[in-house]
C-alpha positions in Angstrom: 65.4 85.8 139.6 64.6 84.7 135.9 63.0 81.3 136.5 63.0 80.3 132.7 66.7 81.1 132.5 67.4 79.1 135.6 65.6 76.1 134.5 67.3 76.2 131.1 70.6 76.3 132.8 69.8 73.3 134.9 68.6 71.2 131.7 71.6 72.3 129.8 74.3 71.2 132.3 72.4 68.2 133.5 74.3 64.8 133.2 74.1 63.4 129.7 75.1 59.9 130.2 71.4 58.9 131.0 70.7 57.5 127.4 68.7 60.6 126.3 68.1 60.2 122.5 68.6 64.0 122.2 72.2 64.0 123.1 73.8 62.8 119.8 71.1 65.0 117.9 72.2 68.1 119.9 75.8 67.2 119.4 75.4 67.1 115.6 73.5 70.5 115.9 76.5 72.0 117.9 79.0 70.5 115.4 77.1 71.9 112.4 77.0 75.4 114.1 80.6 75.2 114.9 81.5 74.3 111.3 79.1 76.9 109.9 80.6 79.8 111.8 84.1 78.8 111.2 83.5 78.4 107.4 81.8 81.8 107.5 84.7 83.4 109.2 87.2 81.9 106.7 85.0 82.9 103.7 84.8 86.5 104.9 88.5 86.7 105.8 89.7 85.2 102.6 87.2 87.2 100.2 87.8 90.5 102.0 91.5 89.8 102.1 91.7 88.9 98.4 89.6 92.1 97.5 92.0 94.1 99.7 95.0 92.8 98.0 93.9 93.1 94.5 92.6 96.6 95.0 95.6 97.9 96.5 97.9 96.4 93.8 95.7 98.0 91.1 95.8 101.5 93.0 99.5 100.9 93.4 99.8 101.2 89.7 97.0 103.8 89.0 96.4 105.7 92.2 92.8 106.0 93.6 91.9 109.2 91.2 93.5 110.5 88.1 93.3 113.8 86.5 94.1 113.9 82.7 93.4 115.8 79.5 89.8 115.3 78.8 90.5 115.0 75.0 92.8 111.9 75.6 91.6 108.4 74.6 92.1 105.1 76.2 95.6 104.7 75.1 98.8 105.5 76.9 99.8 108.1 74.4 98.3 111.1 76.2 97.8 114.8 75.5 99.5 117.0 78.2 98.2 119.3 80.7 100.0 122.2 82.5 101.1 121.8 86.1 99.8 125.1 86.9 96.2 124.1 85.3 95.4 122.5 88.6 95.4 123.8 92.0 97.3 121.0 93.7 97.1 122.7 97.2 93.4 122.9 97.0 93.1 119.1 96.1 95.6 118.2 99.1 93.3 120.2 101.4 90.4 118.0 100.7 89.7 115.7 103.7 90.9 112.2 103.1 93.4 113.0 100.5 96.7 111.6 101.3 99.1 112.4 98.4 99.2 114.0 95.0 101.8 113.3 92.3 102.4 114.1 88.5 102.9 111.4 86.0 103.4 110.7 82.2 103.1 107.7 80.2 104.3 106.6 76.8 104.0 103.3 75.0 107.2 101.7 73.4 109.1 98.6 72.5 111.6 97.1 74.9 114.2 95.3 72.8 117.2 93.0 73.9 119.6 91.0 71.5 117.1 88.3 71.1 113.8 89.5 72.3 111.1 92.4 72.1 108.2 93.2 74.2 105.6 95.8 74.0 105.7 98.2 77.2 104.4 101.4 78.5 106.8 103.8 80.4 105.5 105.2 83.4 107.3 108.5 84.1 107.5 109.7 87.7 109.0 112.9 89.4 110.5 113.7 92.7 106.9 113.9 94.1 106.4 110.1 93.7 105.4 107.9 96.5 107.6 104.8 96.5 105.8 103.1 99.2 104.0 100.5 96.9 107.1 99.5 94.9 109.4 99.4 97.8 107.0 96.8 99.2 107.2 94.6 96.0 110.9 95.2 95.2 112.5 92.0 95.0 116.0 93.0 93.7 118.0 96.2 93.3 116.7 99.8 94.3 114.4 102.6 93.4 115.3 105.3 91.2 117.0 108.4 92.6 115.4 111.6 91.0 116.7 115.2 90.9 115.7 118.4 89.0 119.2 119.1 87.8 119.9 115.8 86.0 117.9 113.2 84.2 118.2 109.8 85.7 118.9 106.8 83.2 117.8 104.2 85.7 114.5 102.1 85.2 112.4 99.5 87.1 110.9 96.6 85.5 109.1 93.6 86.8 110.4 90.1 87.7 108.3 88.8 84.9 109.9 90.9 82.3 113.3 90.3 83.5 113.0 86.6 83.2 111.2 86.8 79.8 114.0 88.9 78.3 116.8 87.4 80.5 117.7 90.7 82.2 119.3 91.3 85.6 120.1 94.4 87.7 122.9 96.6 86.1 122.1 95.4 82.5 121.6 98.0 79.8 118.4 98.0 77.8 117.0 100.0 74.9 113.4 101.1 74.5 112.2 102.2 71.0 109.3 104.6 70.2 107.2 104.5 67.1 106.8 108.3 66.3 108.0 110.7 63.6 111.0 110.6 63.6 111.4 107.1 65.5 113.4 107.4 68.6 115.3 105.1 71.0 116.4 105.5 74.7 119.0 103.5 76.5 118.4 102.7 80.3 120.1 101.0 83.0 118.1 98.3 85.0 118.1 99.6 88.6 115.4 97.5 90.2 113.1 94.5 89.8 109.5 94.5 91.1 107.0 91.6 91.5 103.5 92.5 92.4 101.9 89.3 91.1 99.6 91.2 88.8 100.8 89.6 85.6 99.2 92.0 83.2 100.4 95.0 84.9 103.9 93.7 85.6 104.4 92.7 82.0 103.2 96.2 80.9 104.7 99.0 83.0 108.3 100.1 83.5 109.2 103.1 85.8 111.4 105.8 84.6 112.2 109.4 85.2 109.5 111.6 83.8 112.0 113.8 82.1 112.5 111.2 79.2 108.8 111.2 78.4 108.8 115.0 78.4 111.8 115.1 76.1 110.4 112.3 73.9 107.1 114.1 73.5 108.8 117.6 73.0 107.3 118.9 76.2 108.7 121.4 78.6 109.2 120.7 82.3 105.6 122.1 83.0 103.7 119.5 81.1 102.5 116.2 82.3 100.1 113.7 81.3 98.2 114.3 84.5 98.0 113.9 88.3 97.6 110.8 90.5 95.8 111.3 93.8 95.8 108.8 96.8 93.2 108.7 99.5 93.2 106.9 103.0 89.7 105.5 102.8 88.6 103.4 99.7 84.9 103.9 100.8 85.1 107.6 100.3 86.3 107.3 96.7 83.1 108.6 95.1 82.7 111.6 97.5 86.5 112.8 97.0 86.0 112.2 93.2 83.0 114.6 93.1 85.0 117.2 95.2 88.0 117.1 93.0 85.7 117.5 90.0 84.3 120.6 91.6 87.9 122.0 91.9 88.9 121.2 88.3 85.5 122.0 86.7 86.8 125.5 85.7 90.4 124.4 84.7 91.4 124.1 81.1 94.4 123.5 79.0 95.9 125.9 76.6 94.0 124.7 73.8 90.7 125.0 75.5 90.2 121.3 76.5 88.8 120.4 79.9 90.3 118.0 82.4 89.0 114.6 83.0 88.7 113.3 86.8 88.4 109.4 86.7 88.6 107.0 89.7 90.5 103.7 89.6 87.1 102.0 89.6 86.0 103.8 86.2 89.3 103.3 84.8 89.4 99.4 85.3 85.6 98.4 85.6 86.2 95.0 84.6 88.4 94.3 87.5 86.3 95.9 90.2 83.1 94.2 88.6 84.7 90.9 89.1 85.7 91.8 92.6 82.1 92.8 93.4 80.9 89.4 92.2 82.6 87.9 95.0 80.5 89.4 97.5 77.5 87.6 96.1 79.6 84.2 96.7 80.1 85.3 100.2 76.5 85.9 100.8 75.5 82.6 99.3 77.8 80.8 101.4 76.7 82.7 104.7 73.0 82.0 103.9 73.8 78.2 103.2 75.7 77.7 106.4 73.2 79.6 108.6 70.2 77.6 107.1 72.0 74.2 107.6 72.9 75.2 111.3 69.3 76.6 111.8 67.7 73.4 110.5 69.8 71.2 112.7 69.0 73.3 115.7 65.2 72.9 114.9 65.5 69.1 114.8 67.3 69.3 118.2 64.7 71.4 119.6 61.8 69.1 118.6 63.7 66.1 120.1 64.2 68.0 123.2 60.6 69.2 123.5 59.7 65.4 123.0 61.9 64.2 125.8 60.6 66.9 128.2 57.0 66.6 127.5 56.5 65.4 131.0 58.2 68.3 132.4 56.1 70.5 130.1 53.0 69.0 131.3 53.9 69.4 135.2 54.7 73.2 134.5 51.5 73.6 132.8 49.7 72.1 135.7 51.5 74.5 138.1 50.0 77.2 136.1 53.1 78.2 134.0 52.1 80.2 131.0 52.9 78.8 127.4 55.3 81.8 126.5 57.4 81.2 129.7 57.8 77.5 128.9 58.7 78.3 125.4 61.4 80.7 126.9 63.0 77.9 128.8 63.6 76.0 125.6 64.6 79.0 123.7 67.3 79.9 126.3 68.5 76.2 126.3 68.9 76.5 122.4 70.7 79.9 122.8 73.1 78.2 125.1 73.7 75.3 122.9 74.2 77.5 119.8 76.7 79.8 121.9 78.8 76.5 122.6 78.8 75.7 118.9 79.7 79.4 118.1 82.5 79.4 120.7 84.3 76.4 119.2 83.4 77.6 115.7 85.3 80.8 116.4 88.3 79.1 117.8 88.6 76.8 114.8 88.0 79.7 112.2 90.2 82.2 113.8 92.8 79.6 114.5 92.9 78.7 110.7 93.0 82.3 109.8 96.1 83.0 111.9 97.8 80.1 110.9 97.4 81.1 107.2 98.2 84.8 108.0 101.5 84.1 109.8 102.8 81.0 108.0 101.1 81.1 104.6 100.4 77.5 104.5 98.1 77.5 101.5 99.8 78.8 98.1 98.2 80.0 95.1 99.3 80.5 91.5 99.9 84.2 91.1 99.3 83.7 87.3 95.6 82.9 88.0 94.8 84.6 91.4 97.2 87.6 91.3 98.6 86.5 94.8 100.9 83.8 95.6 99.1 82.9 98.9 95.7 82.9 100.2 95.1 86.4 101.6 93.6 86.9 105.2 91.8 90.0 106.2 90.8 89.1 109.7 88.8 92.0 111.4 87.0 91.9 114.9 84.1 93.7 113.6 83.3 91.0 111.0 83.7 88.3 113.6 81.4 90.2 116.0 78.8 90.7 113.3 78.8 86.9 112.1 78.3 85.7 115.6 75.5 88.2 116.5 73.8 87.6 113.2 74.1 83.7 113.5 72.8 83.8 116.9 69.8 86.2 116.2 68.8 84.1 112.8 69.1 80.7 114.3 67.2 81.6 117.5 64.6 83.2 115.4 64.2 80.0 113.4 63.4 78.2 116.7 60.3 80.4 117.4 58.1 78.4 115.1 58.9 75.0 116.5 58.8 76.2 119.9 55.0 76.7 119.3 54.5 73.2 119.5 54.6 73.6 123.2 51.3 75.4 123.3 49.5 72.3 121.7 50.6 70.0 124.8 47.9 69.5 127.4 48.9 69.0 131.0 46.7 65.6 131.5 48.3 63.8 128.3 51.8 65.2 128.9 52.2 63.9 132.5 51.2 60.5 131.2 53.5 60.7 128.3 56.3 58.0 128.3 
């Protein structure tokens, strides 16, 4: 039998209505631990949820990795590449690659009877994955594409539809500044809303054949390829593998191909998201320190109250480390109680927000209309284990006070 653990259990479950001064201090310490772990769970769930939501939306517009003409600049007026210049089948065989699709972009001006708006047409083909836009479609339908006929349907955002007073079924015209200037008429088939205002106001989805015709390209020319993967953590690895495949590929004019991940395409967005990690680490550190110092205060009071018991144990020949273990075990039990209640509070709040979306947000500023939650069991387990280890470790130093207590003085201590 573990004697130290047995004594610690007896002390912990003993009656608390005996006027001990440690009782309110221990209660405060447990409350601080409960609040600390609940705040940590909420912070991690919200920040990881926010990062996941924003990342998925940016990827929905631009995929994980793009292959384009190396000579093209940062504008949406691109130089073409031939479809057969890339071995799509080789890219699809890379472990972790989910889907490969062609695309073409072209800037233009959307004009109605009373308003104009600068936009970018994103041309897509039959190989396009509609999953993202189907999840964010608020009205109408997606575009039905065939190889034989060119579709005049188009998708625009809810932001643009309200700005230009358009509804499903309306006709709209897009003008293109080139020589000679051209115009194309479309029918509004569907309206989407992702909450990413700068993207929603910019991109319109149409048949890729329109862009090929406007640029005088044949059906074998596209702006590039978009590649989707199943694990964002493998982004850099898969990007390097794709670069290896395309390293020997060139366009007809001798230009190479550029492989660029979504992180490199929008570095400002992902740099901003990375800054959120620092905020989380600051919150976690502060919460653990506050809880730890409260437990240190509680442990010192407990040692003061149990001075007589410490003296008796020392008189019976108990070693200092064994007595220290008694109080460390007791502290771990008290911390465990605080962690239990903190988990109940934190997880409950997360579940309420996840299912009922109690706390709304302004999508104009936050890109989401409600506080996002990403609750993972691994995060919860790591937070609890880390909090327990760090807090108990902080108690090793104050428990050293026990070694300074002598049996003769301790037994007489009142």
